[in-house]
Every structure is written in structure tokens, then in C-alpha cells.
N, C-alpha and C positions, 0 to 999 in steps of 0.2 A: 465235674465230669473229667475223667482221665482216659486218655487214649494212647494207643501204641502206634507209632508210625514206623513201618518196616520197609527197608530199602534193599534192593538187590545190589550187591557190591561187585558183580562181574561187569567189566566195562566201566566207562566213565559217565554215560548218559544219565543213569538213574541218580547218581550222587549230584551231578550238576543240577538236575531238576529239583532235587531235594533242597538245595541251597535257597531256592526261591520259595518253596512250599512250607518249609518248617517255620519261618517267622510268622506266616499267615495262620498256621494251625495254633501257634503259641498265643495268638490273640484270642482264640476261641476257648481254649481249655488247657489243662495240664497235659504235657506231651512227653512221653518217653520215646527214645529212638533206638531202633534195632537195625543193624547192618549185618548181612551175611554174604559170603562170597570171597574169592581170593584173587581176582584179576583186575582190580581197580588201580589207577595210577594217581588219583586225587583223593583228598581227605575232606571231611566236613568240618566247618568251623563251629561245631556245636558238640555238646557233651553227648556221647553215645552210651546208652545204658547197657545194651547187650551187643556183643560181637560173637557171631557164630561162623563156623565153617560153611554150613549150608550145603548147597549142591551147585557147583560151578561148572560151566562149560569152559574147557581149556582151549585157548587159542593155539592153532597150529602155526607153522612157519612157511607153508606153501599155499596159503590162500583159503584155508578152511578151518573148521573146528578140528582139534586133535581128538578124534573120537576114542582112540585107544587110551590116551592119558585121562580123558574125561571119565571113561569107564573104570579104569583101575583106581582113580582117585575118589570115586564116588563111594564114600564110606557110609553105607546105608545104616549100619548099626549106630554110628556116631550121630547121623542125622536123626534117627529115632530118639536117641537120648537127648539131643538138643530140643526136639519137639516136646518131649515129656518134661524137660527141666524148665521150660519157659513158664513163668507164673501168669498165664494168659487170663486167668479169672480175676486178676487185679485190675483189669481194664473194662471199660464200658463197651468199647469196640476197637477195631483195628482198621487203620488205613494202610493199604498194602501196595507197594510198587514192585510187583513180581518177585516177592520174597517168600520162599517155601516154608521156612521154619514156623513163622507166625501164622501163615495161611493154614497150614495143616493143624497146628495147635488150636486155632480158632474153630476150624471145621470139626475136629474131634470133640471139642468142648461146647459146641453150639454158641460160640461168641460171635456176634455180628462182625463181618469183615468186608470192607469196601475196597475193591480194586481201583486204584487210581494210577494207571500205567499205560504205556504205549501198547503193550501186549494185549490189554483188554480191548483196545480198538481193533487190533489185527484180527481177533477172533470174531468180530462182528460180521454178520453175513453180507453187509454192504461194502466192506472194505476190500480193496483189490487183492487178488490171490494170483500166484504163479500159474502158468498154463499146465505145468506138470504137477499133478497132485503129490502130496507128501503125507501119507497117512500117519507115519511114525512121528514126523515133525509136528503135525497138528495135535496128535494125541498128547505129546509131551507138553506142548504149549497150553493145552486146555487143562491138564491135570497138575501141572507143576506148582501152581499157587491158586487153589480154588478160592472163590469169593462168593458172598451172598448177594452182592450187587457190583456192577461194573461201570466205571467211568473211564474213558480212554482219551489218549492224545494221538493225533495222526496228522499227516500233511494237509488233509482237507477234512471238512466236517461231513463225514459220510453218513452219520446218523445223529439222532437227538442227543445221545449221551456221549458223543465223540467231540472233542474240542481241538482247536489248533494248537501247535506246539508252545511249550513254555520257553520263551527266549530269555536267557539270563540278563539281568540288569547290566552287567559289565559289557555284554555284547550289544545291547541296545544303545549304550553310550559310547561305543567305539568311534574314533575318528577314522573315516575311510580314506584309503589311498590306493593307488595302483602302481606298485613297483614292478620289478622284472622277474619275480619268482612265482612259483606255484607251490601251494601248501599240500603236503601229502600225509595222510593218516591211514595206514593200512596195517593194523596190528596183527593180522593173520599171515603176514609175510615177514620173514626175517630181513635184517639189514642187507645181507649179501644178495638176496634175491632182488631186492629193490634197487640196489646200486647197479648190479649187472644189467638190469632191464632199463632203468631210466637214464643211465649214462649214454645210451645210444641216441638220445635226443640232445645232441651236443649243444644246440643253441638255446636250450631251455634250462633255467636255473631251478633246482628243486630243493625245497626245504622239507625234509622228512622228519616227522616226529615219531620216535622209536620207543617201544617197550623194552627193547633189548640192550640199550646203550645208556650209560650214565654220564657220558662226556660228549662234548661237541666235536664232530669230525667234519672236515671239509676236504673233499676230493674232487677237484676240478669243478664241474657244474652241479655237484651233489653236496648238500649240507645236511648233516644228521644231528638232531637235537634230542636230548632226553625229554620225556613228557613233562610239560610244565603248563599249568592252567593259564597263566598270564601270557607266556611266550607263544603258546599255540593260538590264542584268539587274536593276538596282535599280528602274528604272521598271516592269519586268515584275513584280517581286516585290510592288509596292505598287499594281498596277493592278486595276481592276474586271474587265478582260478584255484579250485580245490579238487584234488583227486583223493577219494576216500572210499571206505567200505559203505555198504548200504545199511548202515545203522540208522538211527533216527535223529539224534540231536545235531550231529555235525552237518548232515545234508540240510536240515531245517535252518540252521544258523547261516550256512553258506547262501541259501536262497534268500533269506531275510536280508543279508548283507549285499545282495545283488551280485554275487560272484559266479563266474562260470563254474559249472559243477559236472563232474563225471564220477560215477560210482561203480564199484566192483563188489558184488555181493559175495559173502563168504560161502564156500561150498558146504553142503550138508548142514546149513543153518536156515531153518524154515522162516524165521522172523525176517532175516535179511532178504530172502527170496521174495517174500511178500512186500517188503519195502521197495525192492527193486521194481516190482510190478507196478506199485503205486507211483514211483518216481518216473518210470518210463511213460506212464499214462499222462503225467503232467508235462512231459517233454524233455526230461533230463536224460542225457546219453548214458547208456548202461553197457558195460562189456562184462562177459562172464568170468574172465580170468586174465592174469598178466602173462600172455603168450605172444610169441612173435607175430602170429597171424592177426593180432589185434593192434599192432603197432601203428598201422595206418589210421585206425579209428582215433588213436590218441593224437597223432600228428594233425589230423583234420580238426580235432577239438582244440588243440593249441592255436591253430591258425584262425579259427572261427571267433567271431565276436558274439556268438549266440549264447544267451544266458536266460535263465528263468529267475525273475525277481518277484518275491511274494512278501507282502507286508503282513506280518502276524501281529495283531493287536495284543496289548498286555491285558489279558483277561483272567490271569491266574487267581486273583483275589475273588473275582466274580464266580469262578468255578468252585472255589472252596465255600463261598457263601451259599451257592446253589445246593451243594452236597449237604451242608448242615441244615439249611432252611427247609428244603423240600424232601429230604430223605432220612436224615439221622433220627429225627423225632419218631418217624414211623418205624424204623428198624429197631429202635430201642424199645418201643411198645410191643412190637410183634415178636422180636427176637427169633426170627425164623430164617432157616436156610431153605430156600424154595427152588434151588437149582440142582439138577442132577448132573453127576460127573461121569465121564466115560471110564469108570473104574473096571468094568468088564471089557477085556480086550477083544475087539472084533476079529473074526477068523482070518480075514485077509491081512490084518495087521499082525496077528500072532505069527503067521508064516514069515513075515518080514523080520520080526524080532528074533525068531529062531535062526533065520539066515544070517542076521547080524551077529548073533552069539557064536555061530559056527566060524564066522570070519575072525572074530576076536580070538577064539580058541586056536585057530590055525596060525594067526599072527604070533600068539604067545609061544607056540611050539617052535616056529621058525626063528623067533627072537632068542 
């Protein structure tokens, strides 16, 4: 049996999880690895068979997705060529962590594709959603990487096919301390924005991990470090608390380590808005953006001893066994795609897309 394990390369969470999953898959069968995306800061310690540009969401510098740069860098012709060039028929099936090239290649060629991702859990009807609906965000999430079956990871087990987070071995084995700093990972804000905002908390020491800097900078109570796998988890292990985006892996690891946690979801990013809703339901403090009016919320969080500590058991191998034992044999026999996708755009969503396109056009003219 030969499978393709395809991983989204935007952000670091997918690749971090892959470090744990790949050795378990290799116990089961022959595995080729595909990575697409352009925004990751860490690498895999495994041979990668295919690297594609894919379709990446570009981080902004003021707290959200850079919608304009995401739009102009979305080379759909190149994406189509990547989908066509992938020899998907060489594989019995695909295991997909929110990766579009392999997902669409599998869909078009009727090759079984199993989603094993956080995004698969978000789409589940039982998973928490933000109060304000986002038709465009949900449409993108549903159609970005289609799958014939879905298994997901989330902060809680909201459904039978949803499992608790994969906590890296290195994180499980960390020696915990409490020094005098707070660890910060907010990649949708640039260094200048973070320094100007956080320096106002003069009695608090901040260790910021930055996508935008390649050297260490120390400025009074602010320390800026380039992204480093080991440095980041050790900073988190010895921190008073963690201030981060509403991604998945970092909040999950912070709660596993028993650290104070506050999250700031990225604007115009549906996945993070869903995560923020889930974390808020658990009891994690959430603020919408780094603005002066939320400074008091951060001050109260710093002064408070309140934290959410969740023990996530190591069940990753059990999950892989479950997928292979209870599902893979059936999917190989049936070889069916039995899920319909929202490929026809609803009228209400079409109006939103037209409005967004007009905004892009106006921005282009003004630029």
C-alpha cells in the first residue's frame, strides 16, 4: 500500500503536527510527503517528495489576513497546473491536512482522500462558531481542500470523528518553570506594532517571536526573537503566560502546559474566529484586536492568576489505527466520493464576492 500525506505549509501548526503523524504512517505503509504553501517558519525532518506553491493566505501586519496580497498572489493558472502535474493515481489514497493541490487532484480523479486536520473539525455542525456568520469564510473553508471522509482535531471532542489536539513529544517532555516573561506569537502584527503597544506595560517582560526579524533585539522590557522551534517552546515552558493568535496548536499547547492564555483572533480569518469562539466557551480570555481600549483587559490578565489547564492524552497512534482499521479498508473497496461540495455559489454569497472584487479593484486603482 502506498499513500500520499499532504500538508498545508501556511503557518506552523500543520507541519508541527506532521512531525508526530508521519512516523506513525510510515509504520503502516509506504508514504510520500507533499507540502504546499509559502508562510511556514519551520521545516520537516523528513524527505519531502513534492513541494508546491499551492494557495496560501498571506499574513498582514496589522492583525489580519492581507486580503489584497493573498488575492494578487493567488496564481490560479499555476495552481491548476500543479493539480494536473501531481501523479495522484500512483497512490491508493491520500491523507490530507488542509492541502489543496492533492485534495483537488484526488477529487478530480476519484482517488480516496481522508481529511485529517483541524479544519475538518471546525466544519462539523457541533463545533463552536462565531456569533457573526461569515458566508465567504465558510465557503472557502469547505471547498479549499475537499475530502471523501473527515477526521478532525479540536480543543474538545465535539463529535465522534473529532479528537483532542496532537501535542508534540518535545512539548510533553518540557521541564516547566515560571520566570518573569510572557511569550508572544502574533504573526499578523509587525514588530513595530507589537513594540509600540506592549512597551506600555512597563513592568512586564515580553518575549516576542517574529516572522519579520532574523536577529535578536532587546529594547527595555521587549525582547524580539526570530522564529525557532526549540526557542519558542522553551520560552513558553518558562513563561508566566502566552499571548497569541487564535490558531490551534499554540493555544492547545499553552493550555496543556498550564500557562495563562489570552488570544487575539486574526481579522477576516474564519478559522481563527471559530477557534476564538471555542476558546471563549472554555473560559480563555479573548480580545478582538491590539487597540488602546483593550489595554485594561491585558492588564487584568497579567495581574490575574486565572488559567485553563487541560491534559490532552497522547492518542495520536490510536487515531491513526482507528482510521486504518475502521475506514481505510472500506474506502479502498468502495472508492467512492459521497460528499457534495458547495461548488455553486449561493446568491447571498455571490453578492459578497462581487462586493469584495469591487473593493480589490478600487484599491488597485488607488494604489
